C-alpha positions in Angstrom: -32.7 -23.4 -29.4 -32.1 -26.4 -27.0 -29.5 -24.3 -25.4 -31.5 -21.6 -24.5 -32.9 -23.4 -21.4 -29.5 -24.8 -20.3 -28.1 -21.0 -20.7 -30.8 -19.5 -18.7 -30.4 -22.3 -16.0 -26.8 -21.6 -15.7 -27.2 -17.8 -15.7 -29.7 -18.5 -12.9 -27.2 -20.3 -10.7 -24.3 -17.9 -11.5 -26.8 -15.0 -10.3 -27.3 -16.7 -6.9 -24.0 -17.3 -6.1 -23.2 -13.5 -7.0 -26.4 -12.2 -5.4 -25.1 -14.4 -2.3 -21.4 -13.0 -2.5 -23.0 -9.0 -2.8 -25.2 -9.8 -0.2 -22.4 -11.1 2.3 -20.2 -7.9 1.2 -23.2 -5.4 1.7 -23.9 -6.9 4.9 -20.2 -6.7 6.0 -20.3 -2.9 4.7 -23.1 -2.1 6.7 -21.6 -3.7 9.9 -18.3 -1.8 9.3 -19.9 1.5 8.7 -22.4 1.2 12.1 -19.0 0.3 14.0 -17.6 3.6 12.4 -20.5 5.6 13.1 -20.2 4.5 16.8 -16.1 4.9 17.0 -17.0 8.4 15.7 -19.6 9.2 18.4 -17.1 7.6 21.1 -14.5 10.0 19.7 -16.3 13.1 19.7 -17.8 12.4 23.1 -14.3 11.7 24.7 -12.9 15.0 23.3 -16.0 17.2 24.3 -15.5 15.5 28.1 -11.9 16.5 27.9 -12.9 19.7 27.1 -15.4 20.0 29.7 -13.2 18.6 32.2 -10.1 20.8 31.6 -12.6 23.8 31.3 -13.5 23.1 35.0 -9.7 23.9 35.9 -8.9 26.1 33.6 -10.6 28.6 31.3 -12.6 27.5 28.3 -10.2 28.6 25.8 -7.3 27.6 27.2 -9.0 24.5 27.4 -9.7 24.4 23.8 -6.0 25.5 23.0 -4.8 22.6 25.4 -6.6 20.0 23.0 -5.4 21.6 19.9 -1.9 21.4 20.8 -2.4 17.5 21.9 -4.0 16.9 18.2 -1.5 19.1 16.7 1.3 17.3 18.3 -0.2 13.8 17.7 -0.7 14.9 13.8 3.3 16.1 13.8 4.1 12.3 15.4 1.9 10.6 12.6 3.6 12.8 10.0 7.1 12.3 11.3 6.4 8.6 11.5 5.2 7.9 7.7 8.7 10.3 6.5 10.8 7.8 8.4 8.5 4.8 7.0 9.1 6.4 3.5 12.9 7.0 3.9 13.1 3.4 4.9 11.1 1.9 2.2 13.3 4.3 -0.5 16.3 2.9 1.0 15.6 -0.5 1.0 14.6 -0.3 -2.6 17.8 1.2 -3.6 19.6 -1.5 -1.8 17.3 -4.3 -3.5 18.5 -2.5 -7.1 22.0 -2.3 -6.3 21.9 -5.9 -5.0 20.3 -7.1 -8.6 22.7 -5.3 -10.4 25.8 -6.5 -8.5 24.4 -10.2 -8.8 23.6 -9.4 -12.7 27.3 -8.1 -13.2 28.9 -11.2 -11.0 27.0 -13.4 -13.1 28.1 -12.1 -16.5 31.9 -12.1 -15.1 31.6 -15.4 -14.0 30.5 -16.7 -17.4 33.2 -14.7 -19.1 36.0 -16.0 -16.8 34.4 -19.3 -17.0 35.3 -19.7 -20.6 31.7 -20.7 -21.4 30.8 -21.1 -25.2 30.0 -18.3 -27.3 26.2 -18.6 -27.6 25.9 -18.8 -24.0 28.3 -15.6 -23.4 25.9 -14.0 -25.9 22.6 -15.0 -24.3 24.5 -13.9 -20.8 25.3 -10.5 -22.3 21.9 -9.8 -23.7 20.1 -10.9 -20.5 22.5 -8.5 -18.5 21.8 -5.6 -20.8 17.9 -6.0 -20.5 17.9 -6.7 -16.8 20.3 -3.4 -16.5 17.8 -1.5 -18.6 15.1 -2.8 -16.3 16.7 -2.1 -13.2 18.5 1.4 -14.0 16.3 3.7 -11.6 16.6 6.5 -14.1 14.8 4.6 -17.0 11.1 5.0 -15.0 8.7 5.8 -18.1 5.9 7.1 -16.1 7.9 10.3 -14.7 7.4 13.6 -16.0 10.5 16.0 -15.7 
C-alpha cells in the first residue's frame, strides 16, 4: 500500500509531460490547418482571378478551357516526373541487389581460392546461401501471383 502514492505521483508526472507534448502537437496541427486553409483560399482566388482576366480577352468558355488545359498539362508533368522517379528508383534497387550478390560471390570465391580451413569455407558457404536467398528479387513473400 505504500507504493500507491508513489505510483500516483509518477503517473501524474508522466501525464503532465504527455499532456504538454499532445498540446504542442495539437497546436502545431492547428497552425498547419489554418495555413492550409489560407493557401487553399489564395489558390481558389488566384484561379478565379485568372479566369476573370482571361474571360475579358476571350469567351468565358474559352477561358475556362484554357485553365483546364493548363491544369491537365501540369498534372501530366507531375505524372511524368513521378514515373521517371519510380523507374530510377527501381533501377537503383536492381543495381544494389546485383552489387551485393557480386560481392557475396567474390567473397566466397576468394575464400575458396585462399585455401581457408574447412570450417571457414562451410560458414562462408552457408552465409552465401542465406544472403543469396535474401537478396533474390524473385523470393518476395508478400507478392500474390
